[in-house]
N, C-alpha and C positions, 0 to 999 in steps of 0.2 A: 637833896635836899637836907635841910636843914632838920633838927630836933624840930622846933616848933611847928613847922612843913609838916614834919612824921606825924605829929599829934593830931593839927587841924583836920588832915587828910586820912586820918585811920582809917575810919568809918570807910574809906571811896574806896580804897586798897582791893578790900575783898568784898564790897560791896553787890557784885553779881551773885555772889554763892550763896545758893538757900542755906539754911542751917545747918538742914543735911548732911549737907557736903561737908561740913566740919567736922559732924559725926561723932569722933573719941573725942576731942577738945580744941584747946585756944588755950596757949601761953601767950604771955604779954610782958616784955622787959624793955629797957631802954635802947630803941632803934631799933629793934628786933620783934617780929612775932613770930609766931609756930602754930601750925594747925595741923590736926591729925586727922586724916578721912579715909575711908573704906568706899569705893568708887565700883560701880558695877553697869553695866550696860547703860553707859552715855557717855554722847559724845558733848562736847563746850564748843560752842562757833568760837569762831576769831576773835579775840579779845585782846587789851594789854592792860597793863599793871602799873603803877607810878612806882615800884621795888625792882630791886632784882630778886628773883626767886628762884632757889635753890632746894630741888626736888630730890627726894630719896624715896623710890621703887624698895617697900618693905617685902610687899607681896604683889606677886604680879606682874602687869603687863601695862607701861603706859606709849600711848601710840601718841607721839609729839608731833606737831606739823609745828617749822618753824624755818620761816624766808621761803617758804613753798615747798618744802621739802617731809616726809614726814619721815620720822625716825622712831626706833625703837626702844624703851629706856627699859630692862627688867629687873627683877629682883637683885637688890647688893649695890644699883648702879645709880650715880646720880646723874642729874640734868640744871642745865642753871638758864636760866631765863632772864635778857637783862629788861630793864627797865624801860617802858613805851615799847619792846616788840612786840609786835602781831604775832600769837600765835593760837592753835587750837589743840583741844586735848580729847583721844577717845580712850574711852577703856571698856572691854569687850568682858574678859574675867573678873573676878572679883580682885581689888588692886589696894591694899595698903600704902598709904604715901605719909609722910613729912613734909611740910614747906616749909622754909626760911625764908620769910618775908623783911627781904632789908632796902631800908632806904635810901634812895642813890645819891 
């Protein structure tokens, strides 16, 4: 995805996220967006993004289902979700995340 495609689709990449999930904030820059949020007692059904997503867990646990396998991502760990990859997320306890949304 080039810069103009990213600009045109910017709102679509996170369109499924309720504003409350963006919680702490959102930073936009050339070819990247960064979101911070706190999630708890939440299951996000299977979906895809137009961007590669790099997720840092600052506190808590993310249960990420990718390629049909659930993996646990804990405090201080990173995970990467490639653009177009179907995935689901589950948060049981209070979990703080920083997500880098990078266009493909």
